ZASE-380611 format. One record per residue (C-alpha): residue number from 1; x, y, z; residue in one letter. Coordinates in steps of 0.001 Angstrom, whole numbers. Example, Ala and Ser with C-alpha at 12.3 -4.5 7.8 and 13.67 -1.06 7.14 Angstrom:
REM ZASE-380611
+-----+---------+---------+---------+----+
!   i !      xx !      yy !      zz ! aa !
+-----+---------+---------+---------+----+
!   1 !   12300 !   -4500 !    7800 !  A !
!   2 !   13670 !   -1060 !    7140 !  S !
+-----+---------+---------+---------+----+
REM end
This chain:
REM ZASE-380611
+-----+---------+---------+---------+----+
!   i !      xx !      yy !      zz ! aa !
+-----+---------+---------+---------+----+
!   1 !    -166 !      45 !       2 !  M !
!   2 !    1634 !    3262 !   -1177 !  S !
!   3 !    1178 !    6693 !     431 !  Y !
!   4 !     842 !   10039 !   -1431 !  K !
!   5 !    1518 !   13405 !     323 !  G !
!   6 !     146 !   16861 !     -33 !  P !
!   7 !    2208 !   17371 !   -3171 !  E !
!   8 !     264 !   14696 !   -5143 !  A !
!   9 !   -2912 !   17127 !   -5155 !  S !
!  10 !   -1006 !   20342 !   -6477 !  E !
!  11 !   -1514 !   19780 !  -10311 !  P !
!  12 !   -5234 !   19875 !  -10151 !  V !
!  13 !   -5688 !   23655 !   -9172 !  P !
!  14 !   -3056 !   24415 !  -11607 !  N !
!  15 !   -4761 !   23152 !  -14654 !  K !
!  16 !   -7827 !   25104 !  -13542 !  A !
!  17 !   -5993 !   28350 !  -13253 !  L !
!  18 !   -4582 !   27881 !  -16676 !  L !
!  19 !   -7897 !   27100 !  -18170 !  A !
!  20 !   -9238 !   30340 !  -16550 !  E !
!  21 !   -6378 !   32475 !  -17654 !  N !
!  22 !   -6878 !   31165 !  -21243 !  R !
!  23 !  -10696 !   32184 !  -21010 !  A !
!  24 !   -9806 !   35666 !  -19873 !  L !
!  25 !   -7260 !   36051 !  -22815 !  K !
!  26 !   -9982 !   35025 !  -25142 !  N !
!  27 !  -12381 !   37509 !  -23738 !  E !
!  28 !   -9852 !   40371 !  -23862 !  V !
!  29 !   -9183 !   39614 !  -27472 !  Q !
!  30 !  -12865 !   39418 !  -28294 !  S !
!  31 !  -13331 !   42921 !  -26440 !  L !
!  32 !  -10343 !   44430 !  -28340 !  R !
!  33 !  -11819 !   43147 !  -31680 !  A !
!  34 !  -15351 !   44631 !  -30858 !  R !
!  35 !  -13515 !   47854 !  -29790 !  L !
!  36 !  -11702 !   48023 !  -33166 !  E !
!  37 !  -14867 !   47358 !  -34988 !  E !
!  38 !  -16731 !   50097 !  -33007 !  A !
!  39 !  -13565 !   52515 !  -33941 !  E !
!  40 !  -13779 !   51503 !  -37508 !  E !
!  41 !  -17682 !   52016 !  -37747 !  L !
!  42 !  -17048 !   55414 !  -36158 !  K !
!  43 !  -14393 !   56347 !  -38588 !  R !
!  44 !  -16337 !   55032 !  -41533 !  A !
!  45 !  -19514 !   57134 !  -40463 !  I !
!  46 !  -17469 !   60245 !  -40125 !  S !
!  47 !  -15671 !   59994 !  -43117 !  E !
!  48 !  -18499 !   58761 !  -45327 !  G !
!  49 !  -17177 !   55346 !  -46268 !  D !
!  50 !  -19968 !   53382 !  -44671 !  L !
!  51 !  -21706 !   51036 !  -46947 !  D !
!  52 !  -24025 !   49342 !  -44590 !  A !
!  53 !  -25204 !   48637 !  -41044 !  L !
!  54 !  -25848 !   45052 !  -39783 !  V !
!  55 !  -27912 !   44930 !  -36683 !  L !
!  56 !  -29363 !   42130 !  -34587 !  P !
!  57 !  -33017 !   41210 !  -34834 !  G !
!  58 !  -35339 !   38880 !  -33481 !  P !
!  59 !  -35021 !   36518 !  -36433 !  E !
!  60 !  -31344 !   37009 !  -37378 !  G !
!  61 !  -29333 !   39912 !  -38558 !  E !
!  62 !  -30742 !   42792 !  -40304 !  L !
!  63 !  -28768 !   44409 !  -42887 !  I !
!  64 !  -29475 !   48241 !  -43614 !  F !
!  65 !  -27558 !   49542 !  -46718 !  T !
!  66 !  -26811 !   53230 !  -47434 !  L !
!  67 !  -28065 !   52585 !  -50892 !  D !
!  68 !  -31351 !   51743 !  -49784 !  S !
!  69 !  -31478 !   54906 !  -47473 !  A !
!  70 !  -30464 !   56979 !  -50340 !  D !
!  71 !  -33103 !   55398 !  -52520 !  R !
!  72 !  -35891 !   56206 !  -49814 !  A !
!  73 !  -34522 !   59742 !  -49384 !  Y !
!  74 !  -34673 !   60381 !  -53241 !  R !
!  75 !  -38217 !   58824 !  -53414 !  A !
!  76 !  -39265 !   61348 !  -50683 !  L !
!  77 !  -37553 !   64268 !  -52311 !  V !
!  78 !  -38898 !   63383 !  -55884 !  E !
!  79 !  -42366 !   63264 !  -54789 !  T !
!  80 !  -42417 !   66404 !  -52777 !  M !
!  81 !  -45035 !   69196 !  -53844 !  N !
!  82 !  -42137 !   71666 !  -53373 !  E !
!  83 !  -39210 !   72273 !  -55470 !  G !
!  84 !  -35814 !   71455 !  -54039 !  T !
!  85 !  -32249 !   72067 !  -55205 !  A !
!  86 !  -28665 !   72263 !  -53927 !  T !
!  87 !  -25983 !   74890 !  -54893 !  L !
!  88 !  -22424 !   74784 !  -55204 !  A !
!  89 !  -20332 !   77650 !  -53628 !  C !
!  90 !  -20554 !   79415 !  -57158 !  D !
!  91 !  -24376 !   79135 !  -57172 !  S !
!  92 !  -24391 !   76618 !  -59803 !  S !
!  93 !  -27240 !   73975 !  -59509 !  I !
!  94 !  -25863 !   70604 !  -58381 !  L !
!  95 !  -29031 !   68798 !  -58117 !  Y !
!  96 !  -32754 !   69489 !  -58220 !  C !
!  97 !  -35967 !   67542 !  -58031 !  N !
!  98 !  -38567 !   66955 !  -60492 !  R !
!  99 !  -41075 !   69481 !  -59197 !  Y !
! 100 !  -38339 !   72170 !  -59545 !  F !
! 101 !  -37683 !   71309 !  -63104 !  T !
! 102 !  -41499 !   71334 !  -63648 !  D !
! 103 !  -41854 !   74646 !  -62097 !  L !
! 104 !  -39275 !   76323 !  -64350 !  L !
! 105 !  -40522 !   74459 !  -67258 !  R !
! 106 !  -37151 !   73460 !  -68034 !  T !
! 107 !  -35862 !   69823 !  -68534 !  P !
! 108 !  -33047 !   68779 !  -65737 !  P !
! 109 !  -30245 !   68576 !  -68163 !  Q !
! 110 !  -30708 !   72247 !  -68933 !  A !
! 111 !  -30806 !   73012 !  -65233 !  I !
! 112 !  -27780 !   71032 !  -63636 !  I !
! 113 !  -24697 !   72955 !  -63800 !  G !
! 114 !  -26443 !   76286 !  -64712 !  T !
! 115 !  -26193 !   79254 !  -62242 !  S !
! 116 !  -29315 !   79644 !  -60138 !  I !
! 117 !  -29277 !   83282 !  -61204 !  Y !
! 118 !  -30586 !   82413 !  -64538 !  R !
! 119 !  -33860 !   81362 !  -62886 !  F !
! 120 !  -34336 !   84532 !  -60447 !  I !
! 121 !  -36486 !   87341 !  -61914 !  A !
! 122 !  -34526 !   90513 !  -62243 !  P !
! 123 !  -36712 !   92274 !  -59663 !  E !
! 124 !  -35970 !   89567 !  -57105 !  S !
! 125 !  -32278 !   89311 !  -57578 !  M !
! 126 !  -31392 !   91672 !  -54571 !  I !
! 127 !  -33773 !   89742 !  -52272 !  T !
! 128 !  -32302 !   86323 !  -53439 !  F !
! 129 !  -28737 !   87461 !  -52960 !  K !
! 130 !  -29659 !   88989 !  -49524 !  A !
! 131 !  -31150 !   85683 !  -48387 !  L !
! 132 !  -27951 !   83743 !  -49627 !  Q !
! 133 !  -25739 !   85779 !  -47168 !  E !
! 134 !  -27918 !   84412 !  -44269 !  Q !
! 135 !  -27160 !   81024 !  -42721 !  E !
! 136 !  -30887 !   80319 !  -42742 !  K !
! 137 !  -33462 !   82690 !  -44775 !  G !
! 138 !  -36969 !   82795 !  -46306 !  N !
! 139 !  -38921 !   85144 !  -48224 !  G !
! 140 !  -41071 !   85703 !  -51153 !  E !
! 141 !  -39300 !   85984 !  -54741 !  I !
! 142 !  -40237 !   85709 !  -58212 !  K !
! 143 !  -38664 !   82952 !  -60466 !  L !
! 144 !  -38117 !   83043 !  -64093 !  Q !
! 145 !  -39216 !   80209 !  -65928 !  A !
! 146 !  -38834 !   79190 !  -69621 !  E !
! 147 !  -40096 !   81713 !  -72069 !  G !
! 148 !  -39516 !   84857 !  -69385 !  G !
! 149 !  -42648 !   83609 !  -67298 !  I !
! 150 !  -42631 !   85102 !  -63812 !  S !
! 151 !  -43670 !   82905 !  -61118 !  L !
! 152 !  -44304 !   84034 !  -57555 !  P !
! 153 !  -42616 !   81733 !  -54999 !  A !
! 154 !  -41876 !   81325 !  -51364 !  Y !
! 155 !  -38099 !   80428 !  -50847 !  L !
! 156 !  -36406 !   78941 !  -47859 !  S !
! 157 !  -32685 !   78820 !  -48020 !  I !
! 158 !  -30151 !   77085 !  -45911 !  S !
! 159 !  -26340 !   77014 !  -46113 !  S !
! 160 !  -24301 !   74085 !  -45317 !  F !
! 161 !  -20626 !   73124 !  -45403 !  Q !
! 162 !  -19849 !   70127 !  -47738 !  G !
! 163 !  -16481 !   68870 !  -48643 !  E !
! 164 !  -14604 !   71645 !  -50461 !  G !
! 165 !  -17656 !   73852 !  -50703 !  S !
! 166 !  -17896 !   75957 !  -47666 !  P !
! 167 !  -20768 !   78119 !  -48901 !  N !
! 168 !  -23133 !   75508 !  -50616 !  A !
! 169 !  -26920 !   75949 !  -50210 !  W !
! 170 !  -30027 !   73960 !  -50065 !  C !
! 171 !  -33315 !   75548 !  -51566 !  L !
! 172 !  -36820 !   74708 !  -50957 !  V !
! 173 !  -39241 !   76410 !  -53435 !  V !
! 174 !  -43120 !   76565 !  -52904 !  T !
! 175 !  -45123 !   77870 !  -55838 !  D !
! 176 !  -47516 !   80753 !  -54967 !  L !
! 177 !  -49211 !   81109 !  -58297 !  T !
! 178 !  -52637 !   79650 !  -57088 !  E !
! 179 !  -52445 !   81619 !  -53676 !  Q !
! 180 !  -51567 !   84891 !  -55429 !  K !
! 181 !  -54762 !   84131 !  -57798 !  K !
! 182 !  -56910 !   83603 !  -54853 !  N !
! 183 !  -55755 !   86786 !  -53162 !  E !
! 184 !  -56398 !   88840 !  -56291 !  E !
! 185 !  -59856 !   87148 !  -56576 !  I !
! 186 !  -60634 !   88011 !  -52956 !  F !
! 187 !  -59052 !   91418 !  -53387 !  A !
! 188 !  -61465 !   92176 !  -56316 !  N !
! 189 !  -64435 !   90838 !  -54402 !  I !
! 190 !  -63524 !   93214 !  -51696 !  E !
! 191 !  -63135 !   96123 !  -53926 !  A !
! 192 !  -66475 !   95507 !  -55611 !  V !
! 193 !  -68037 !   95198 !  -52251 !  R !
! 194 !  -66582 !   98733 !  -51217 !  K !
! 195 !  -67547 !  100344 !  -54254 !  K !
! 196 !  -70955 !   99020 !  -53823 !  E !
! 197 !  -71177 !  100376 !  -50233 !  I !
! 198 !  -69789 !  103995 !  -51678 !  H !
! 199 !  -72672 !  103701 !  -54394 !  H !
! 200 !  -75391 !  102960 !  -51726 !  R !
! 201 !  -74172 !  105755 !  -49446 !  I !
! 202 !  -74034 !  108282 !  -52432 !  K !
! 203 !  -77636 !  107021 !  -53207 !  N !
! 204 !  -78951 !  107456 !  -49855 !  N !
! 205 !  -77170 !  111027 !  -49564 !  L !
! 206 !  -78956 !  112125 !  -52728 !  Q !
! 207 !  -82435 !  110905 !  -51250 !  V !
! 208 !  -81753 !  113035 !  -48287 !  I !
! 209 !  -80951 !  115907 !  -50578 !  S !
! 210 !  -84151 !  115316 !  -52450 !  S !
! 211 !  -86263 !  115222 !  -49252 !  L !
! 212 !  -84685 !  118398 !  -48159 !  L !
! 213 !  -85539 !  119789 !  -51575 !  D !
! 214 !  -89235 !  118709 !  -51138 !  L !
! 215 !  -89477 !  120170 !  -47796 !  E !
! 216 !  -88170 !  123576 !  -48981 !  A !
! 217 !  -90878 !  123622 !  -51738 !  E !
! 218 !  -93428 !  123742 !  -49074 !  K !
! 219 !  -92201 !  127416 !  -48356 !  F !
! 220 !  -91809 !  128787 !  -51776 !  Y !
! 221 !  -95354 !  130195 !  -52003 !  N !
! 222 !  -95267 !  131789 !  -48692 !  R !
! 223 !  -94601 !  135373 !  -48885 !  E !
! 224 !  -93588 !  135882 !  -45213 !  S !
! 225 !  -90731 !  133581 !  -45484 !  I !
! 226 !  -89795 !  133218 !  -49221 !  K !
! 227 !  -86609 !  135126 !  -48779 !  D !
! 228 !  -86115 !  134345 !  -45049 !  S !
! 229 !  -83333 !  132065 !  -43444 !  E !
! 230 !  -85553 !  129053 !  -43732 !  V !
! 231 !  -85148 !  128544 !  -47383 !  L !
! 232 !  -81395 !  129519 !  -47049 !  K !
! 233 !  -80817 !  126807 !  -44405 !  A !
! 234 !  -82595 !  124168 !  -46654 !  F !
! 235 !  -80164 !  124912 !  -49408 !  R !
! 236 !  -77055 !  125098 !  -47331 !  E !
! 237 !  -78019 !  121822 !  -45824 !  S !
! 238 !  -78537 !  120297 !  -49329 !  Q !
! 239 !  -75040 !  121694 !  -50317 !  D !
! 240 !  -73222 !  119889 !  -47425 !  R !
! 241 !  -75105 !  116590 !  -47928 !  V !
! 242 !  -74108 !  116819 !  -51802 !  I !
! 243 !  -70569 !  117634 !  -50964 !  S !
! 244 !  -70240 !  114503 !  -49077 !  I !
! 245 !  -72339 !  112439 !  -51673 !  A !
! 246 !  -69731 !  113586 !  -54281 !  L !
! 247 !  -66929 !  111868 !  -52487 !  I !
! 248 !  -68731 !  108666 !  -52417 !  H !
! 249 !  -69619 !  108900 !  -56194 !  E !
! 250 !  -65734 !  109722 !  -56925 !  E !
! 251 !  -64761 !  106608 !  -54853 !  L !
! 252 !  -67266 !  104554 !  -56595 !  H !
! 253 !  -66159 !  105545 !  -60064 !  E !
! 254 !  -62580 !  106000 !  -59613 !  G !
! 255 !  -59686 !  103598 !  -59466 !  G !
! 256 !  -59170 !  103902 !  -55613 !  E !
! 257 !  -61509 !  102499 !  -52950 !  I !
! 258 !  -59934 !  103632 !  -49827 !  D !
! 259 !  -58599 !  107059 !  -50653 !  K !
! 260 !  -59848 !  109943 !  -52987 !  L !
! 261 !  -58084 !  111841 !  -55525 !  K !
! 262 !  -58877 !  115202 !  -54076 !  F !
! 263 !  -58178 !  117297 !  -57245 !  S !
! 264 !  -60844 !  115591 !  -59301 !  A !
! 265 !  -63328 !  115775 !  -56485 !  Y !
! 266 !  -62703 !  119540 !  -55942 !  L !
! 267 !  -63354 !  120066 !  -59453 !  E !
! 268 !  -66705 !  118145 !  -59404 !  K !
! 269 !  -67565 !  119962 !  -56119 !  L !
! 270 !  -66923 !  123553 !  -57539 !  A !
! 271 !  -68679 !  122903 !  -60789 !  K !
! 272 !  -71986 !  121628 !  -58659 !  N !
! 273 !  -71864 !  124650 !  -56662 !  L !
! 274 !  -71761 !  127084 !  -59579 !  F !
! 275 !  -74567 !  125258 !  -61131 !  Q !
! 276 !  -76477 !  125506 !  -57911 !  T !
! 277 !  -75897 !  129272 !  -57308 !  Y !
! 278 !  -76751 !  130459 !  -60784 !  N !
! 279 !  -76053 !  134155 !  -60595 !  L !
! 280 !  -77917 !  135129 !  -63789 !  G !
! 281 !  -76078 !  137202 !  -66216 !  N !
! 282 !  -73100 !  137772 !  -63545 !  N !
! 283 !  -69870 !  136539 !  -64936 !  E !
! 284 !  -68217 !  134921 !  -62138 !  I !
! 285 !  -65239 !  132772 !  -63129 !  S !
! 286 !  -63550 !  129916 !  -61549 !  L !
! 287 !  -59810 !  129464 !  -61511 !  N !
! 288 !  -58399 !  126355 !  -60017 !  M !
! 289 !  -54646 !  125582 !  -59344 !  D !
! 290 !  -54560 !  122031 !  -58065 !  L !
! 291 !  -51812 !  119732 !  -57501 !  E !
! 292 !  -52729 !  116570 !  -59381 !  E !
! 293 !  -51859 !  113561 !  -57119 !  N !
! 294 !  -53216 !  114427 !  -53724 !  V !
! 295 !  -54884 !  111405 !  -52266 !  F !
! 296 !  -56738 !  111508 !  -49002 !  L !
! 297 !  -58908 !  109126 !  -47016 !  N !
! 298 !  -62333 !  109631 !  -45998 !  M !
! 299 !  -61606 !  110863 !  -42506 !  D !
! 300 !  -59779 !  113830 !  -44187 !  T !
! 301 !  -61662 !  114240 !  -47472 !  A !
! 302 !  -65095 !  114584 !  -45895 !  V !
! 303 !  -64343 !  117567 !  -43459 !  P !
! 304 !  -62052 !  119127 !  -46058 !  L !
! 305 !  -64835 !  118765 !  -48676 !  G !
! 306 !  -67337 !  120561 !  -46362 !  I !
! 307 !  -64839 !  123119 !  -45842 !  I !
! 308 !  -64733 !  124025 !  -49431 !  V !
! 309 !  -68500 !  123742 !  -49878 !  N !
! 310 !  -68755 !  126439 !  -47032 !  E !
! 311 !  -66107 !  128908 !  -48327 !  L !
! 312 !  -66978 !  128479 !  -52256 !  V !
! 313 !  -70935 !  128885 !  -51533 !  S !
! 314 !  -70177 !  131928 !  -49189 !  N !
! 315 !  -68185 !  133819 !  -51990 !  S !
! 316 !  -70920 !  132853 !  -54533 !  L !
! 317 !  -73719 !  134210 !  -52206 !  K !
! 318 !  -72072 !  137392 !  -50607 !  H !
! 319 !  -68831 !  138255 !  -52425 !  A !
! 320 !  -70066 !  139840 !  -55686 !  F !
! 321 !  -73327 !  141717 !  -54369 !  S !
! 322 !  -73813 !  144621 !  -56963 !  G !
! 323 !  -71064 !  143432 !  -59317 !  R !
! 324 !  -71195 !  141737 !  -62692 !  D !
! 325 !  -67692 !  140124 !  -62776 !  K !
! 326 !  -65479 !  138398 !  -60381 !  G !
! 327 !  -63122 !  135383 !  -59758 !  I !
! 328 !  -62959 !  132751 !  -57360 !  I !
! 329 !  -59781 !  130832 !  -56969 !  Q !
! 330 !  -59068 !  127593 !  -55412 !  I !
! 331 !  -55446 !  126337 !  -54886 !  K !
! 332 !  -54369 !  123073 !  -53348 !  L !
! 333 !  -50632 !  122031 !  -53106 !  F !
! 334 !  -48219 !  120190 !  -50853 !  S !
! 335 !  -45593 !  122524 !  -49440 !  E !
! 336 !  -43147 !  119760 !  -49560 !  K !
! 337 !  -43627 !  119950 !  -53310 !  T !
! 338 !  -44833 !  123476 !  -54042 !  E !
! 339 !  -41949 !  123893 !  -56787 !  N !
! 340 !  -42287 !  120352 !  -58145 !  E !
! 341 !  -46075 !  119896 !  -58491 !  L !
! 342 !  -46160 !  116599 !  -60529 !  H !
! 343 !  -43821 !  114640 !  -58235 !  N !
! 344 !  -46155 !  112116 !  -56770 !  K !
! 345 !  -43375 !  110345 !  -54636 !  E !
! 346 !  -42811 !  113579 !  -52742 !  E !
! 347 !  -46304 !  114371 !  -52577 !  L !
! 348 !  -47509 !  111397 !  -50804 !  T !
! 349 !  -44605 !  110940 !  -48553 !  G !
! 350 !  -44984 !  110525 !  -44958 !  K !
! 351 !  -46032 !  113670 !  -42960 !  G !
! 352 !  -46661 !  116057 !  -46165 !  S !
! 353 !  -48172 !  119478 !  -45338 !  R !
! 354 !  -50973 !  120423 !  -47386 !  Y !
! 355 !  -52351 !  124013 !  -47903 !  S !
! 356 !  -55700 !  124679 !  -49238 !  L !
! 357 !  -56620 !  128301 !  -50384 !  I !
! 358 !  -59995 !  129562 !  -51218 !  V !
! 359 !  -60227 !  133231 !  -52488 !  S !
! 360 !  -62242 !  135760 !  -54148 !  D !
! 361 !  -61871 !  139438 !  -55470 !  D !
! 362 !  -65231 !  140469 !  -54146 !  G !
! 363 !  -66133 !  142969 !  -51684 !  V !
! 364 !  -64471 !  141270 !  -48746 !  G !
! 365 !  -65267 !  140088 !  -45196 !  I !
! 366 !  -66236 !  143074 !  -42928 !  P !
! 367 !  -63275 !  143920 !  -40587 !  E !
! 368 !  -65613 !  143216 !  -37631 !  K !
! 369 !  -65477 !  139374 !  -38317 !  I !
! 370 !  -63261 !  137368 !  -36054 !  D !
! 371 !  -62542 !  133969 !  -36780 !  L !
! 372 !  -62442 !  133178 !  -32993 !  E !
! 373 !  -65813 !  134600 !  -32407 !  N !
! 374 !  -68083 !  133876 !  -35542 !  L !
! 375 !  -71791 !  134668 !  -36048 !  D !
! 376 !  -72402 !  132760 !  -39192 !  T !
! 377 !  -73176 !  128910 !  -39075 !  L !
! 378 !  -70967 !  128309 !  -42244 !  G !
! 379 !  -67711 !  129825 !  -40814 !  L !
! 380 !  -68375 !  128316 !  -37516 !  Q !
! 381 !  -68464 !  124848 !  -39155 !  L !
! 382 !  -65322 !  125600 !  -41060 !  V !
! 383 !  -63427 !  126441 !  -37751 !  N !
! 384 !  -64843 !  123303 !  -36248 !  I !
! 385 !  -63676 !  121020 !  -38974 !  L !
! 386 !  -60277 !  122658 !  -39303 !  V !
! 387 !  -59830 !  121951 !  -35489 !  D !
! 388 !  -60956 !  118328 !  -36225 !  Q !
! 389 !  -58210 !  117966 !  -38703 !  L !
! 390 !  -55634 !  119421 !  -36415 !  D !
! 391 !  -55160 !  122399 !  -38871 !  G !
! 392 !  -54724 !  125948 !  -39041 !  E !
! 393 !  -56770 !  128630 !  -40783 !  I !
! 394 !  -55737 !  132023 !  -41890 !  K !
! 395 !  -57760 !  134839 !  -43328 !  I !
! 396 !  -56490 !  137783 !  -45530 !  E !
! 397 !  -59161 !  140518 !  -46051 !  K !
! 398 !  -57001 !  142808 !  -48697 !  D !
! 399 !  -58653 !  143060 !  -52177 !  K !
! 400 !  -61317 !  140454 !  -51462 !  G !
! 401 !  -61228 !  137453 !  -49133 !  T !
! 402 !  -58574 !  134902 !  -48895 !  E !
! 403 !  -58732 !  131759 !  -46574 !  L !
! 404 !  -55862 !  129381 !  -46153 !  E !
! 405 !  -56321 !  126195 !  -44465 !  I !
! 406 !  -53230 !  124023 !  -43602 !  T !
! 407 !  -53287 !  120485 !  -42514 !  I !
! 408 !  -50749 !  117612 !  -41983 !  H !
! 409 !  -51442 !  114223 !  -43419 !  A !
! 410 !  -49777 !  110899 !  -44372 !  Q !
! 411 !  -49952 !  109217 !  -47776 !  E !
! 412 !  -53577 !  108454 !  -48447 !  G !
! 413 !  -54521 !  109952 !  -44939 !  L !
+-----+---------+---------+---------+----+
REM end
């Protein structure tokens, strides 16, 4: 019977240690390999060399290739209802989708490699270049399609940094043709509606004038009041109503619907007043020196029209008593352009100062009349309306009568 000491059992643990050591080495090598794969994947993604991704799935590996991603991306871009294009740093077109070519009515081969400036309408060139200078920008421009056709469009532009192209751009273009057509249709409908309103107001005011005339007829055969203030009041009220009705008539018949060409209105108003106050054989003439392109809105035109009505009718009634001849003069000008009477841009600029002068060479206003303490309703009304317009009024009594009204107004106001 033999005896084995403790030394006999030592080889067993050594083998286990060796096996464990080999397993650890294999695991380390596997981790290193996976780390190298991860680093290579990172490099391939960053440098654009990646061809495909292999991902674990429930039923095996899933392979996702960049070629399939590109096809999906292109399918998306090509079916968009917006035009897209990419530009090189020199603004030449590198790529565009089918909608973009359809929009420009130009085949792709005639677009790719061509400068985008060829397809920008001249009036939008400054806007387009300004958008290019921004990292991201958007705005309305006009494209120029084949045959010189101008197309309204909404442009979104973004710059990006490509390889060797630090100033490349991506464009997205939305066609606004139908939207602009609809806006024009709605604007025309609105214009017609406003003109119809002006027409109805004019008719209603004419009805009021006719009613005043009918009421006045009741007094014509009454000797006691035939020449009294009653009939004069009816006539003056008619004049004021007609002066407003003429404004709505001018707005209805004219090209503008929100602002009045005041010179044309003054001509009609003065002619109407001369017909109303027919002075028999008296030769009273009218001189008008009116700046052409004065446009005022209702808030200014109505009170100013009533002012002219009061001043001209007052001259016709009182200035030429006992005289056979006379002159009434109306002037309208912008102090900004007094020496350039046909400069519309200057005239309608913001903060223009306008002067209206109504004068006659008649007997003149009595010296005792004070503009601050007037007895007559007509001149009281003039003062009230001038205050309403935040204007100023001056009176000259030498060689007849001259009243100058000065107001401030913006374009169309």
